[in-house]
matplotlib code that plots the C-alpha trace (Angstrom):
import matplotlib.pyplot as plt

x = [122.3, 125.2, 125.6, 128.9, 130.7, 133.6, 136.6, 139.5, 142.9, 146.0, 149.2, 151.5, 155.1, 153.9, 152.0, 154.6, 156.4, 153.7, 151.5, 148.1, 146.3, 148.5, 148.3, 144.5, 144.6, 147.0, 144.9, 141.9, 139.8, 138.3, 138.2, 138.9, 141.3, 138.4, 136.9, 140.2, 140.5, 137.0, 137.7, 140.6, 138.9, 135.8, 138.0, 136.5, 139.7, 141.9, 145.0, 145.2, 142.1, 143.3, 142.6, 145.5, 146.3, 146.8, 150.6, 150.8, 153.5, 152.1, 153.9, 153.6, 150.8, 148.9, 145.2, 143.3, 139.6, 138.1, 134.5, 134.1, 131.1, 129.1, 127.9, 130.1, 130.7]
y = [205.5, 207.8, 208.6, 208.3, 208.4, 206.4, 208.4, 207.1, 208.7, 207.8, 208.5, 210.9, 211.9, 214.6, 211.9, 209.1, 207.9, 209.2, 207.2, 206.4, 208.5, 211.5, 211.1, 211.2, 214.2, 216.1, 215.2, 216.9, 213.7, 214.7, 217.8, 216.2, 213.7, 211.9, 211.3, 209.9, 207.7, 206.4, 205.5, 203.2, 201.8, 200.9, 199.3, 201.6, 202.1, 199.9, 200.1, 197.7, 195.9, 195.1, 196.8, 198.7, 200.2, 203.9, 203.3, 201.9, 203.8, 205.1, 204.5, 206.3, 204.7, 203.2, 203.6, 204.3, 203.8, 205.4, 205.5, 209.1, 210.3, 213.1, 214.6, 216.6, 215.3]
z = [138.5, 137.5, 133.9, 132.3, 129.0, 127.7, 126.6, 124.4, 124.9, 122.9, 124.8, 123.2, 124.2, 126.6, 128.7, 128.3, 131.4, 133.7, 136.0, 134.5, 137.1, 136.6, 132.8, 132.9, 135.2, 132.9, 129.9, 131.5, 131.7, 135.0, 137.1, 140.5, 142.0, 143.6, 140.2, 138.9, 142.0, 141.4, 137.8, 139.0, 142.1, 140.1, 137.4, 134.8, 132.8, 130.7, 128.5, 125.6, 126.8, 130.3, 133.6, 134.9, 138.3, 138.8, 139.0, 135.5, 133.6, 130.3, 127.0, 123.7, 121.7, 124.6, 124.2, 127.4, 127.7, 130.7, 131.8, 133.1, 135.1, 133.5, 136.8, 139.1, 142.6]

ax = plt.figure().add_subplot(projection="3d")
ax.plot(x, y, z, "-o")
ax.set_aspect("equal")
plt.show()
């Protein structure tokens, strides 16, 4: 069983208008693209309480919850 932690990120102007996957990457949530991809394919992320696709465009004030693996791949 992989261990993970849930991170909460509030979107600021520097992440606004980016895709959700790119925003999480730029925020330093994960160290690899494969980890970011897994967060979305496993539906372990949401914005405003709803699952979003990686292509979701972030808006200032959006709160992203993402379940991030603790172990490196």
